[in-house]
PDB file of N, CA, C and O in Angstrom:
ATOM      1  N   MET A   1     112.652 121.514  85.623  1.00  0.00           N
ATOM      2  CA  MET A   1     111.230 121.289  85.541  1.00  0.00           C
ATOM      3  C   MET A   1     110.774 120.363  86.657  1.00  0.00           C
ATOM      4  O   MET A   1     110.679 119.151  86.462  1.00  0.00           O
ATOM      5  N   LYS A   2     110.492 120.927  87.823  1.00  0.00           N
ATOM      6  CA  LYS A   2     110.026 120.097  88.909  1.00  0.00           C
ATOM      7  C   LYS A   2     108.560 119.745  88.744  1.00  0.00           C
ATOM      8  O   LYS A   2     108.113 118.696  89.207  1.00  0.00           O
ATOM      9  N   ASP A   3     107.822 120.605  88.097  1.00  0.00           N
ATOM     10  CA  ASP A   3     106.391 120.387  87.959  1.00  0.00           C
ATOM     11  C   ASP A   3     106.127 119.330  86.889  1.00  0.00           C
ATOM     12  O   ASP A   3     106.500 119.505  85.729  1.00  0.00           O
ATOM     13  N   LYS A   4     105.490 118.250  87.280  1.00  0.00           N
ATOM     14  CA  LYS A   4     105.232 117.149  86.351  1.00  0.00           C
ATOM     15  C   LYS A   4     104.266 117.547  85.243  1.00  0.00           C
ATOM     16  O   LYS A   4     104.273 116.949  84.168  1.00  0.00           O
ATOM     17  N   THR A   5     103.435 118.555  85.499  1.00  0.00           N
ATOM     18  CA  THR A   5     102.508 119.008  84.469  1.00  0.00           C
ATOM     19  C   THR A   5     103.273 119.567  83.272  1.00  0.00           C
ATOM     20  O   THR A   5     102.849 119.397  82.128  1.00  0.00           O
ATOM     21  N   ASN A   6     104.397 120.231  83.531  1.00  0.00           N
ATOM     22  CA  ASN A   6     105.212 120.737  82.422  1.00  0.00           C
ATOM     23  C   ASN A   6     105.816 119.595  81.608  1.00  0.00           C
ATOM     24  O   ASN A   6     105.923 119.692  80.385  1.00  0.00           O
ATOM     25  N   LEU A   7     106.211 118.517  82.281  1.00  0.00           N
ATOM     26  CA  LEU A   7     106.720 117.344  81.562  1.00  0.00           C
ATOM     27  C   LEU A   7     105.612 116.743  80.701  1.00  0.00           C
ATOM     28  O   LEU A   7     105.861 116.300  79.580  1.00  0.00           O
ATOM     29  N   TRP A   8     104.396 116.731  81.225  1.00  0.00           N
ATOM     30  CA  TRP A   8     103.245 116.218  80.481  1.00  0.00           C
ATOM     31  C   TRP A   8     102.990 117.070  79.230  1.00  0.00           C
ATOM     32  O   TRP A   8     102.726 116.538  78.152  1.00  0.00           O
ATOM     33  N   ARG A   9     103.072 118.388  79.386  1.00  0.00           N
ATOM     34  CA  ARG A   9     102.864 119.282  78.249  1.00  0.00           C
ATOM     35  C   ARG A   9     103.961 119.086  77.198  1.00  0.00           C
ATOM     36  O   ARG A   9     103.683 119.073  75.999  1.00  0.00           O
ATOM     37  N   LEU A  10     105.188 118.936  77.648  1.00  0.00           N
ATOM     38  CA  LEU A  10     106.307 118.708  76.732  1.00  0.00           C
ATOM     39  C   LEU A  10     106.158 117.367  76.022  1.00  0.00           C
ATOM     40  O   LEU A  10     106.446 117.256  74.830  1.00  0.00           O
ATOM     41  N   TYR A  11     105.712 116.356  76.749  1.00  0.00           N
ATOM     42  CA  TYR A  11     105.455 115.038  76.166  1.00  0.00           C
ATOM     43  C   TYR A  11     104.390 115.139  75.066  1.00  0.00           C
ATOM     44  O   TYR A  11     104.545 114.566  73.987  1.00  0.00           O
ATOM     45  N   ASN A  12     103.312 115.873  75.352  1.00  0.00           N
ATOM     46  CA  ASN A  12     102.242 116.029  74.365  1.00  0.00           C
ATOM     47  C   ASN A  12     102.720 116.773  73.125  1.00  0.00           C
ATOM     48  O   ASN A  12     102.383 116.392  72.004  1.00  0.00           O
ATOM     49  N   SER A  13     103.502 117.829  73.320  1.00  0.00           N
ATOM     50  CA  SER A  13     104.023 118.579  72.172  1.00  0.00           C
ATOM     51  C   SER A  13     104.945 117.710  71.327  1.00  0.00           C
ATOM     52  O   SER A  13     104.865 117.718  70.099  1.00  0.00           O
ATOM     53  N   ALA A  14     105.812 116.969  71.987  1.00  0.00           N
ATOM     54  CA  ALA A  14     106.740 116.103  71.260  1.00  0.00           C
ATOM     55  C   ALA A  14     105.978 115.020  70.488  1.00  0.00           C
ATOM     56  O   ALA A  14     106.312 114.702  69.347  1.00  0.00           O
ATOM     57  N   THR A  15     104.958 114.465  71.126  1.00  0.00           N
ATOM     58  CA  THR A  15     104.155 113.435  70.467  1.00  0.00           C
ATOM     59  C   THR A  15     103.424 114.019  69.258  1.00  0.00           C
ATOM     60  O   THR A  15     103.374 113.392  68.199  1.00  0.00           O
ATOM     61  N   ALA A  16     102.860 115.214  69.413  1.00  0.00           N
ATOM     62  CA  ALA A  16     102.116 115.847  68.329  1.00  0.00           C
ATOM     63  C   ALA A  16     103.002 116.168  67.128  1.00  0.00           C
ATOM     64  O   ALA A  16     102.571 116.033  65.983  1.00  0.00           O
ATOM     65  N   TYR A  17     104.239 116.591  67.388  1.00  0.00           N
ATOM     66  CA  TYR A  17     105.140 116.983  66.309  1.00  0.00           C
ATOM     67  C   TYR A  17     106.088 115.867  65.873  1.00  0.00           C
ATOM     68  O   TYR A  17     106.885 116.060  64.955  1.00  0.00           O
ATOM     69  N   GLY A  18     106.012 114.709  66.519  1.00  0.00           N
ATOM     70  CA  GLY A  18     106.864 113.586  66.143  1.00  0.00           C
ATOM     71  C   GLY A  18     108.335 113.840  66.430  1.00  0.00           C
ATOM     72  O   GLY A  18     109.200 113.446  65.648  1.00  0.00           O
ATOM     73  N   LYS A  19     108.624 114.500  67.556  1.00  0.00           N
ATOM     74  CA  LYS A  19     110.000 114.807  67.929  1.00  0.00           C
ATOM     75  C   LYS A  19     110.288 114.284  69.327  1.00  0.00           C
ATOM     76  O   LYS A  19     109.378 113.881  70.051  1.00  0.00           O
ATOM     77  N   ARG A  20     111.562 114.293  69.699  1.00  0.00           N
ATOM     78  CA  ARG A  20     111.953 113.995  71.081  1.00  0.00           C
ATOM     79  C   ARG A  20     111.701 115.242  71.915  1.00  0.00           C
ATOM     80  O   ARG A  20     111.906 116.351  71.422  1.00  0.00           O
ATOM     81  N   PRO A  21     111.264 115.099  73.163  1.00  0.00           N
ATOM     82  CA  PRO A  21     111.060 116.275  74.004  1.00  0.00           C
ATOM     83  C   PRO A  21     112.312 117.143  74.122  1.00  0.00           C
ATOM     84  O   PRO A  21     112.211 118.367  74.204  1.00  0.00           O
ATOM     85  N   SER A  22     113.471 116.527  74.130  1.00  0.00           N
ATOM     86  CA  SER A  22     114.718 117.284  74.268  1.00  0.00           C
ATOM     87  C   SER A  22     115.002 118.175  73.057  1.00  0.00           C
ATOM     88  O   SER A  22     115.803 119.104  73.154  1.00  0.00           O
ATOM     89  N   GLU A  23     114.363 117.908  71.933  1.00  0.00           N
ATOM     90  CA  GLU A  23     114.575 118.745  70.754  1.00  0.00           C
ATOM     91  C   GLU A  23     113.939 120.122  70.906  1.00  0.00           C
ATOM     92  O   GLU A  23     114.265 121.038  70.152  1.00  0.00           O
ATOM     93  N   PHE A  24     113.034 120.281  71.875  1.00  0.00           N
ATOM     94  CA  PHE A  24     112.414 121.573  72.130  1.00  0.00           C
ATOM     95  C   PHE A  24     113.252 122.426  73.076  1.00  0.00           C
ATOM     96  O   PHE A  24     112.983 123.615  73.250  1.00  0.00           O
ATOM     97  N   MET A  25     114.264 121.822  73.682  1.00  0.00           N
ATOM     98  CA  MET A  25     115.079 122.505  74.673  1.00  0.00           C
ATOM     99  C   MET A  25     116.507 122.632  74.157  1.00  0.00           C
ATOM    100  O   MET A  25     116.922 121.902  73.257  1.00  0.00           O
ATOM    101  N   SER A  26     117.239 123.555  74.731  1.00  0.00           N
ATOM    102  CA  SER A  26     118.649 123.711  74.384  1.00  0.00           C
ATOM    103  C   SER A  26     119.473 123.108  75.520  1.00  0.00           C
ATOM    104  O   SER A  26     119.771 123.775  76.511  1.00  0.00           O
ATOM    105  N   LEU A  27     119.833 121.842  75.359  1.00  0.00           N
ATOM    106  CA  LEU A  27     120.571 121.127  76.404  1.00  0.00           C
ATOM    107  C   LEU A  27     122.020 120.937  75.970  1.00  0.00           C
ATOM    108  O   LEU A  27     122.310 120.777  74.784  1.00  0.00           O
ATOM    109  N   GLU A  28     122.917 120.957  76.940  1.00  0.00           N
ATOM    110  CA  GLU A  28     124.343 120.913  76.623  1.00  0.00           C
ATOM    111  C   GLU A  28     124.870 119.510  76.356  1.00  0.00           C
ATOM    112  O   GLU A  28     125.805 119.350  75.572  1.00  0.00           O
ATOM    113  N   THR A  29     124.292 118.487  76.990  1.00  0.00           N
ATOM    114  CA  THR A  29     124.850 117.142  76.847  1.00  0.00           C
ATOM    115  C   THR A  29     123.784 116.158  76.385  1.00  0.00           C
ATOM    116  O   THR A  29     122.585 116.385  76.546  1.00  0.00           O
ATOM    117  N   GLU A  30     124.247 115.079  75.818  1.00  0.00           N
ATOM    118  CA  GLU A  30     123.339 114.024  75.378  1.00  0.00           C
ATOM    119  C   GLU A  30     122.685 113.314  76.555  1.00  0.00           C
ATOM    120  O   GLU A  30     121.542 112.868  76.460  1.00  0.00           O
ATOM    121  N   ILE A  31     123.413 113.209  77.668  1.00  0.00           N
ATOM    122  CA  ILE A  31     122.845 112.549  78.842  1.00  0.00           C
ATOM    123  C   ILE A  31     121.707 113.386  79.418  1.00  0.00           C
ATOM    124  O   ILE A  31     120.727 112.829  79.912  1.00  0.00           O
ATOM    125  N   ALA A  32     121.818 114.714  79.363  1.00  0.00           N
ATOM    126  CA  ALA A  32     120.731 115.588  79.817  1.00  0.00           C
ATOM    127  C   ALA A  32     119.524 115.434  78.897  1.00  0.00           C
ATOM    128  O   ALA A  32     118.385 115.402  79.363  1.00  0.00           O
ATOM    129  N   ALA A  33     119.769 115.338  77.596  1.00  0.00           N
ATOM    130  CA  ALA A  33     118.676 115.142  76.642  1.00  0.00           C
ATOM    131  C   ALA A  33     117.989 113.803  76.888  1.00  0.00           C
ATOM    132  O   ALA A  33     116.761 113.712  76.878  1.00  0.00           O
ATOM    133  N   TRP A  34     118.786 112.776  77.105  1.00  0.00           N
ATOM    134  CA  TRP A  34     118.216 111.449  77.365  1.00  0.00           C
ATOM    135  C   TRP A  34     117.382 111.465  78.652  1.00  0.00           C
ATOM    136  O   TRP A  34     116.289 110.901  78.694  1.00  0.00           O
ATOM    137  N   ALA A  35     117.903 112.113  79.700  1.00  0.00           N
ATOM    138  CA  ALA A  35     117.193 112.160  80.980  1.00  0.00           C
ATOM    139  C   ALA A  35     115.856 112.892  80.842  1.00  0.00           C
ATOM    140  O   ALA A  35     114.852 112.464  81.410  1.00  0.00           O
ATOM    141  N   LEU A  36     115.842 113.988  80.092  1.00  0.00           N
ATOM    142  CA  LEU A  36     114.590 114.717  79.874  1.00  0.00           C
ATOM    143  C   LEU A  36     113.603 113.871  79.073  1.00  0.00           C
ATOM    144  O   LEU A  36     112.420 113.810  79.407  1.00  0.00           O
ATOM    145  N   ASP A  37     114.087 113.221  78.020  1.00  0.00           N
ATOM    146  CA  ASP A  37     113.218 112.351  77.214  1.00  0.00           C
ATOM    147  C   ASP A  37     112.633 111.229  78.064  1.00  0.00           C
ATOM    148  O   ASP A  37     111.454 110.897  77.942  1.00  0.00           O
ATOM    149  N   GLU A  38     113.456 110.655  78.915  1.00  0.00           N
ATOM    150  CA  GLU A  38     113.027 109.556  79.786  1.00  0.00           C
ATOM    151  C   GLU A  38     111.974 110.035  80.784  1.00  0.00           C
ATOM    152  O   GLU A  38     110.961 109.366  80.991  1.00  0.00           O
ATOM    153  N   ALA A  39     112.210 111.189  81.401  1.00  0.00           N
ATOM    154  CA  ALA A  39     111.256 111.738  82.376  1.00  0.00           C
ATOM    155  C   ALA A  39     109.914 112.044  81.710  1.00  0.00           C
ATOM    156  O   ALA A  39     108.856 111.747  82.264  1.00  0.00           O
ATOM    157  N   CYS A  40     109.969 112.634  80.526  1.00  0.00           N
ATOM    158  CA  CYS A  40     108.731 112.942  79.792  1.00  0.00           C
ATOM    159  C   CYS A  40     107.985 111.671  79.421  1.00  0.00           C
ATOM    160  O   CYS A  40     106.758 111.621  79.517  1.00  0.00           O
ATOM    161  N   LEU A  41     108.702 110.658  79.006  1.00  0.00           N
ATOM    162  CA  LEU A  41     108.070 109.392  78.646  1.00  0.00           C
ATOM    163  C   LEU A  41     107.388 108.763  79.852  1.00  0.00           C
ATOM    164  O   LEU A  41     106.244 108.317  79.761  1.00  0.00           O
ATOM    165  N   MET A  42     108.089 108.727  80.985  1.00  0.00           N
ATOM    166  CA  MET A  42     107.526 108.111  82.192  1.00  0.00           C
ATOM    167  C   MET A  42     106.271 108.850  82.657  1.00  0.00           C
ATOM    168  O   MET A  42     105.249 108.221  82.935  1.00  0.00           O
ATOM    169  N   ILE A  43     106.341 110.170  82.744  1.00  0.00           N
ATOM    170  CA  ILE A  43     105.190 110.954  83.190  1.00  0.00           C
ATOM    171  C   ILE A  43     104.084 110.916  82.145  1.00  0.00           C
ATOM    172  O   ILE A  43     102.909 110.788  82.488  1.00  0.00           O
ATOM    173  N   GLY A  44     104.451 111.027  80.881  1.00  0.00           N
ATOM    174  CA  GLY A  44     103.449 111.005  79.813  1.00  0.00           C
ATOM    175  C   GLY A  44     102.644 109.722  79.796  1.00  0.00           C
ATOM    176  O   GLY A  44     101.416 109.750  79.714  1.00  0.00           O
ATOM    177  N   ARG A  45     103.336 108.598  79.873  1.00  0.00           N
ATOM    178  CA  ARG A  45     102.627 107.307  79.884  1.00  0.00           C
ATOM    179  C   ARG A  45     101.784 107.144  81.144  1.00  0.00           C
ATOM    180  O   ARG A  45     100.664 106.638  81.085  1.00  0.00           O
ATOM    181  N   LYS A  46     102.324 107.575  82.286  1.00  0.00           N
ATOM    182  CA  LYS A  46     101.590 107.470  83.549  1.00  0.00           C
ATOM    183  C   LYS A  46     100.299 108.286  83.485  1.00  0.00           C
ATOM    184  O   LYS A  46      99.233 107.798  83.858  1.00  0.00           O
ATOM    185  N   TYR A  47     100.401 109.530  83.011  1.00  0.00           N
ATOM    186  CA  TYR A  47      99.219 110.389  82.919  1.00  0.00           C
ATOM    187  C   TYR A  47      98.216 109.842  81.892  1.00  0.00           C
ATOM    188  O   TYR A  47      97.007 109.875  82.124  1.00  0.00           O
ATOM    189  N   GLU A  48      98.717 109.347  80.771  1.00  0.00           N
ATOM    190  CA  GLU A  48      97.814 108.758  79.769  1.00  0.00           C
ATOM    191  C   GLU A  48      97.054 107.569  80.339  1.00  0.00           C
ATOM    192  O   GLU A  48      95.845 107.450  80.140  1.00  0.00           O
ATOM    193  N   ASN A  49      97.754 106.694  81.042  1.00  0.00           N
ATOM    194  CA  ASN A  49      97.098 105.533  81.648  1.00  0.00           C
ATOM    195  C   ASN A  49      96.063 105.951  82.679  1.00  0.00           C
ATOM    196  O   ASN A  49      94.979 105.371  82.742  1.00  0.00           O
ATOM    197  N   MET A  50      96.390 106.957  83.490  1.00  0.00           N
ATOM    198  CA  MET A  50      95.430 107.434  84.480  1.00  0.00           C
ATOM    199  C   MET A  50      94.195 108.025  83.801  1.00  0.00           C
ATOM    200  O   MET A  50      93.069 107.780  84.235  1.00  0.00           O
ATOM    201  N   LEU A  51      94.403 108.795  82.750  1.00  0.00           N
ATOM    202  CA  LEU A  51      93.271 109.368  82.022  1.00  0.00           C
ATOM    203  C   LEU A  51      92.421 108.284  81.380  1.00  0.00           C
ATOM    204  O   LEU A  51      91.193 108.367  81.392  1.00  0.00           O
ATOM    205  N   ASN A  52      93.071 107.262  80.817  1.00  0.00           N
ATOM    206  CA  ASN A  52      92.334 106.159  80.203  1.00  0.00           C
ATOM    207  C   ASN A  52      91.539 105.358  81.227  1.00  0.00           C
ATOM    208  O   ASN A  52      90.514 104.759  80.900  1.00  0.00           O
ATOM    209  N   ASP A  53      92.026 105.351  82.486  1.00  0.00           N
ATOM    210  CA  ASP A  53      91.320 104.650  83.557  1.00  0.00           C
ATOM    211  C   ASP A  53      90.273 105.531  84.224  1.00  0.00           C
ATOM    212  O   ASP A  53      89.635 105.112  85.190  1.00  0.00           O
ATOM    213  N   GLY A  54      90.089 106.744  83.720  1.00  0.00           N
ATOM    214  CA  GLY A  54      89.094 107.649  84.276  1.00  0.00           C
ATOM    215  C   GLY A  54      89.551 108.384  85.521  1.00  0.00           C
ATOM    216  O   GLY A  54      88.727 108.955  86.236  1.00  0.00           O
ATOM    217  N   LYS A  55      90.848 108.381  85.795  1.00  0.00           N
ATOM    218  CA  LYS A  55      91.387 109.063  86.968  1.00  0.00           C
ATOM    219  C   LYS A  55      91.944 110.421  86.552  1.00  0.00           C
ATOM    220  O   LYS A  55      92.285 110.636  85.389  1.00  0.00           O
ATOM    221  N   ASN A  56      92.029 111.326  87.511  1.00  0.00           N
ATOM    222  CA  ASN A  56      92.573 112.652  87.246  1.00  0.00           C
ATOM    223  C   ASN A  56      94.037 112.687  87.689  1.00  0.00           C
ATOM    224  O   ASN A  56      94.307 112.693  88.890  1.00  0.00           O
ATOM    225  N   PRO A  57      94.990 112.710  86.749  1.00  0.00           N
ATOM    226  CA  PRO A  57      96.402 112.700  87.128  1.00  0.00           C
ATOM    227  C   PRO A  57      96.866 114.016  87.733  1.00  0.00           C
ATOM    228  O   PRO A  57      97.945 114.075  88.322  1.00  0.00           O
ATOM    229  N   PHE A  58      96.073 115.068  87.600  1.00  0.00           N
ATOM    230  CA  PHE A  58      96.492 116.383  88.065  1.00  0.00           C
ATOM    231  C   PHE A  58      96.123 116.638  89.516  1.00  0.00           C
ATOM    232  O   PHE A  58      96.401 117.719  90.037  1.00  0.00           O
ATOM    233  N   ASN A  59      95.508 115.675  90.178  1.00  0.00           N
ATOM    234  CA  ASN A  59      95.190 115.833  91.593  1.00  0.00           C
ATOM    235  C   ASN A  59      96.441 115.916  92.441  1.00  0.00           C
ATOM    236  O   ASN A  59      96.423 116.517  93.515  1.00  0.00           O
ATOM    237  N   SER A  60      97.537 115.317  91.973  1.00  0.00           N
ATOM    238  CA  SER A  60      98.769 115.314  92.763  1.00  0.00           C
ATOM    239  C   SER A  60      99.575 116.592  92.598  1.00  0.00           C
ATOM    240  O   SER A  60     100.576 116.782  93.289  1.00  0.00           O
ATOM    241  N   ALA A  61      99.154 117.481  91.685  1.00  0.00           N
ATOM    242  CA  ALA A  61      99.885 118.730  91.479  1.00  0.00           C
ATOM    243  C   ALA A  61      99.667 119.656  92.673  1.00  0.00           C
ATOM    244  O   ALA A  61      98.584 119.660  93.258  1.00  0.00           O
ATOM    245  N   PRO A  62     100.677 120.439  93.043  1.00  0.00           N
ATOM    246  CA  PRO A  62     100.527 121.359  94.172  1.00  0.00           C
ATOM    247  C   PRO A  62      99.413 122.362  93.911  1.00  0.00           C
ATOM    248  O   PRO A  62      99.273 122.864  92.796  1.00  0.00           O
ATOM    249  N   SER A  63      98.639 122.646  94.912  1.00  0.00           N
ATOM    250  CA  SER A  63      97.540 123.583  94.743  1.00  0.00           C
ATOM    251  C   SER A  63      97.988 124.992  95.089  1.00  0.00           C
ATOM    252  O   SER A  63      98.962 125.192  95.814  1.00  0.00           O
ATOM    253  N   VAL A  64      97.266 125.953  94.562  1.00  0.00           N
ATOM    254  CA  VAL A  64      97.598 127.351  94.778  1.00  0.00           C
ATOM    255  C   VAL A  64      97.108 127.821  96.139  1.00  0.00           C
ATOM    256  O   VAL A  64      97.687 128.744  96.712  1.00  0.00           O
ATOM    257  N   ASP A  65      96.059 127.210  96.668  1.00  0.00           N
ATOM    258  CA  ASP A  65      95.467 127.685  97.912  1.00  0.00           C
ATOM    259  C   ASP A  65      96.267 127.294  99.147  1.00  0.00           C
ATOM    260  O   ASP A  65      95.838 127.578 100.265  1.00  0.00           O
ATOM    261  N   GLY A  66      97.405 126.659  98.975  1.00  0.00           N
ATOM    262  CA  GLY A  66      98.267 126.339 100.099  1.00  0.00           C
ATOM    263  C   GLY A  66      98.002 124.982 100.715  1.00  0.00           C
ATOM    264  O   GLY A  66      98.650 124.615 101.696  1.00  0.00           O
ATOM    265  N   GLU A  67      97.068 124.230 100.164  1.00  0.00           N
ATOM    266  CA  GLU A  67      96.766 122.904 100.724  1.00  0.00           C
ATOM    267  C   GLU A  67      97.990 121.997 100.667  1.00  0.00           C
ATOM    268  O   GLU A  67      98.302 121.303 101.635  1.00  0.00           O
ATOM    269  N   GLN A  68      98.675 122.005  99.540  1.00  0.00           N
ATOM    270  CA  GLN A  68      99.922 121.253  99.389  1.00  0.00           C
ATOM    271  C   GLN A  68     101.005 122.266  99.040  1.00  0.00           C
ATOM    272  O   GLN A  68     101.246 122.532  97.862  1.00  0.00           O
ATOM    273  N   ALA A  69     101.641 122.818 100.024  1.00  0.00           N
ATOM    274  CA  ALA A  69     102.618 123.875  99.782  1.00  0.00           C
ATOM    275  C   ALA A  69     104.031 123.302  99.768  1.00  0.00           C
ATOM    276  O   ALA A  69     104.298 122.244 100.337  1.00  0.00           O
ATOM    277  N   TYR A  70     104.905 124.011  99.119  1.00  0.00           N
ATOM    278  CA  TYR A  70     106.312 123.646  99.102  1.00  0.00           C
ATOM    279  C   TYR A  70     106.960 124.073 100.421  1.00  0.00           C
ATOM    280  O   TYR A  70     106.469 124.976 101.097  1.00  0.00           O
ATOM    281  N   ALA A  71     108.036 123.433 100.770  1.00  0.00           N
ATOM    282  CA  ALA A  71     108.782 123.812 101.968  1.00  0.00           C
ATOM    283  C   ALA A  71     109.405 125.185 101.742  1.00  0.00           C
ATOM    284  O   ALA A  71     109.743 125.525 100.608  1.00  0.00           O
ATOM    285  N   PRO A  72     109.564 125.976 102.797  1.00  0.00           N
ATOM    286  CA  PRO A  72     110.168 127.298 102.610  1.00  0.00           C
ATOM    287  C   PRO A  72     111.633 127.181 102.198  1.00  0.00           C
ATOM    288  O   PRO A  72     112.320 126.218 102.538  1.00  0.00           O
ATOM    289  N   MET A  73     112.078 128.165 101.475  1.00  0.00           N
ATOM    290  CA  MET A  73     113.456 128.190 101.020  1.00  0.00           C
ATOM    291  C   MET A  73     114.368 128.476 102.217  1.00  0.00           C
ATOM    292  O   MET A  73     114.043 129.333 103.039  1.00  0.00           O
ATOM    293  N   PRO A  74     115.497 127.779 102.331  1.00  0.00           N
ATOM    294  CA  PRO A  74     116.379 128.035 103.471  1.00  0.00           C
ATOM    295  C   PRO A  74     116.975 129.440 103.405  1.00  0.00           C
ATOM    296  O   PRO A  74     117.227 129.973 102.324  1.00  0.00           O
ATOM    297  N   LYS A  75     117.193 130.020 104.565  1.00  0.00           N
ATOM    298  CA  LYS A  75     117.772 131.363 104.627  1.00  0.00           C
ATOM    299  C   LYS A  75     119.282 131.259 104.477  1.00  0.00           C
ATOM    300  O   LYS A  75     119.918 130.362 105.030  1.00  0.00           O
ATOM    301  N   HIS A  76     119.832 132.178 103.731  1.00  0.00           N
ATOM    302  CA  HIS A  76     121.278 132.198 103.509  1.00  0.00           C
ATOM    303  C   HIS A  76     121.925 133.185 104.470  1.00  0.00           C
ATOM    304  O   HIS A  76     121.335 134.207 104.820  1.00  0.00           O
ATOM    305  N   ASN A  77     123.120 132.873 104.884  1.00  0.00           N
ATOM    306  CA  ASN A  77     123.870 133.789 105.733  1.00  0.00           C
ATOM    307  C   ASN A  77     124.562 134.817 104.846  1.00  0.00           C
ATOM    308  O   ASN A  77     125.556 134.518 104.184  1.00  0.00           O
ATOM    309  N   LEU A  78     124.027 136.018 104.845  1.00  0.00           N
ATOM    310  CA  LEU A  78     124.595 137.086 104.039  1.00  0.00           C
ATOM    311  C   LEU A  78     125.327 138.053 104.962  1.00  0.00           C
ATOM    312  O   LEU A  78     124.933 138.250 106.111  1.00  0.00           O
ATOM    313  N   ARG A  79     126.371 138.637 104.456  1.00  0.00           N
ATOM    314  CA  ARG A  79     127.061 139.652 105.230  1.00  0.00           C
ATOM    315  C   ARG A  79     127.274 140.867 104.349  1.00  0.00           C
ATOM    316  O   ARG A  79     127.483 140.754 103.141  1.00  0.00           O
ATOM    317  N   ARG A  80     127.218 142.008 104.966  1.00  0.00           N
ATOM    318  CA  ARG A  80     127.415 143.255 104.239  1.00  0.00           C
ATOM    319  C   ARG A  80     128.898 143.592 104.201  1.00  0.00           C
ATOM    320  O   ARG A  80     129.631 143.367 105.164  1.00  0.00           O
ATOM    321  N   VAL A  81     129.312 144.128 103.082  1.00  0.00           N
ATOM    322  CA  VAL A  81     130.695 144.595 102.960  1.00  0.00           C
ATOM    323  C   VAL A  81     130.668 146.040 102.484  1.00  0.00           C
ATOM    324  O   VAL A  81     129.753 146.462 101.778  1.00  0.00           O
ATOM    325  N   LYS A  82     131.669 146.772 102.877  1.00  0.00           N
ATOM    326  CA  LYS A  82     131.794 148.167 102.444  1.00  0.00           C
ATOM    327  C   LYS A  82     132.722 148.213 101.244  1.00  0.00           C
ATOM    328  O   LYS A  82     133.843 147.707 101.296  1.00  0.00           O
ATOM    329  N   ILE A  83     132.261 148.811 100.184  1.00  0.00           N
ATOM    330  CA  ILE A  83     133.077 148.947  98.983  1.00  0.00           C
ATOM    331  C   ILE A  83     133.739 150.322  99.035  1.00  0.00           C
ATOM    332  O   ILE A  83     133.061 151.348  99.086  1.00  0.00           O
ATOM    333  N   ASN A  84     135.059 150.328  99.022  1.00  0.00           N
ATOM    334  CA  ASN A  84     135.822 151.585  99.089  1.00  0.00           C
ATOM    335  C   ASN A  84     135.714 152.321  97.766  1.00  0.00           C
ATOM    336  O   ASN A  84     135.297 151.754  96.756  1.00  0.00           O
ATOM    337  N   ASP A  85     136.093 153.581  97.784  1.00  0.00           N
ATOM    338  CA  ASP A  85     136.035 154.409  96.577  1.00  0.00           C
ATOM    339  C   ASP A  85     136.908 153.865  95.449  1.00  0.00           C
ATOM    340  O   ASP A  85     136.621 154.081  94.271  1.00  0.00           O
ATOM    341  N   ASN A  86     137.984 153.150  95.823  1.00  0.00           N
ATOM    342  CA  ASN A  86     138.872 152.599  94.789  1.00  0.00           C
ATOM    343  C   ASN A  86     138.376 151.246  94.256  1.00  0.00           C
ATOM    344  O   ASN A  86     139.036 150.627  93.421  1.00  0.00           O
ATOM    345  N   GLY A  87     137.222 150.795  94.739  1.00  0.00           N
ATOM    346  CA  GLY A  87     136.628 149.556  94.236  1.00  0.00           C
ATOM    347  C   GLY A  87     136.983 148.315  95.021  1.00  0.00           C
ATOM    348  O   GLY A  87     136.477 147.235  94.716  1.00  0.00           O
ATOM    349  N   THR A  88     137.830 148.433  96.016  1.00  0.00           N
ATOM    350  CA  THR A  88     138.174 147.262  96.828  1.00  0.00           C
ATOM    351  C   THR A  88     137.197 147.144  97.989  1.00  0.00           C
ATOM    352  O   THR A  88     136.502 148.094  98.347  1.00  0.00           O
ATOM    353  N   TRP A  89     137.169 145.958  98.558  1.00  0.00           N
ATOM    354  CA  TRP A  89     136.302 145.726  99.728  1.00  0.00           C
ATOM    355  C   TRP A  89     136.940 144.815 100.699  1.00  0.00           C
ATOM    356  O   TRP A  89     136.354 144.511 101.738  1.00  0.00           O
TER     357      TRP A  89
END
């Protein structure tokens, strides 16, 4: 979840239902659950404080019109292989 807006939504859902944000996800380790809970708490409190101060916390979100675009994905070096009739290559 790179998008902080998703963390904000998860924080709100967890707050509304009285659960930890990690309880909505299927995570393999307790440290991953703790990290998600911590990230949601930090973003949730930050956004709440900004809203209470009359600021728009969503101004920092990437825009669709390309004003704040992500860096292009690096190109991978791919090579073609011939698969023989017997399944080897």
